[in-house]
N, C-alpha and C positions, 0 to 999 in steps of 0.2 A: 496693514491694509494694502491690498494689491489694486493696481490702477492701470489703465491704458493711457499711454502718453501719445498725443497728437501734436503736430506742428501746424501753425497756421502759415498763410502765405507771407506774413511779415515776420516769421521765424519766432513766434511765441509758442511757448509750451502750454498745452491744455491737458490737465490730468482728469480723467473720468474714472471714478471708482468702478471697478468690475461688477460690483452689486448693482449699480445704476445701469450698466449695459445690459444686464440680464432681464431687468424689470421694465425700464422705460423705452419709449420710442425715441429714435434718433433720426432727425431729418438732415439729409446731405443736400445743402442748397446749391453746391457746385455741380450737381448733376443735371440741373435745370438750365436751359438756354437763358431764360429771364428770371431775375431775382427780385424780391420785395423786401425792402428794409424799412424799418421804422426808426425815426430819429427826431428829437425835439427841433423845432424850428421857430425862431423868434423873428417877427417883422415889425417894422415901425407902423405907427398909426397912419402916417401919410402915405404908405405904400398902397398902390392900387390893386384890385384883385386880378386884373390882367397880367400885371408884372409878377405877382405871386404864382399864378398859373404857369407863366413862362419859365420861371426859375425852377419850378419842381419837375418840369418835364424835359430838362436838359439830359443829354447822355454823355 
């Protein structure tokens, strides 16, 4: 199997099979000034909605 090897900013190797490169779309998120990420977030039941909104908009 032939593959393209990429390195992430934290020096991890990512192998992408060449067959995938020819068929699928690849989005380069570093090309944009702003990025959107998805991650799980667990909060306590006593946390107010104002505090939740404030912590999610920090830069």
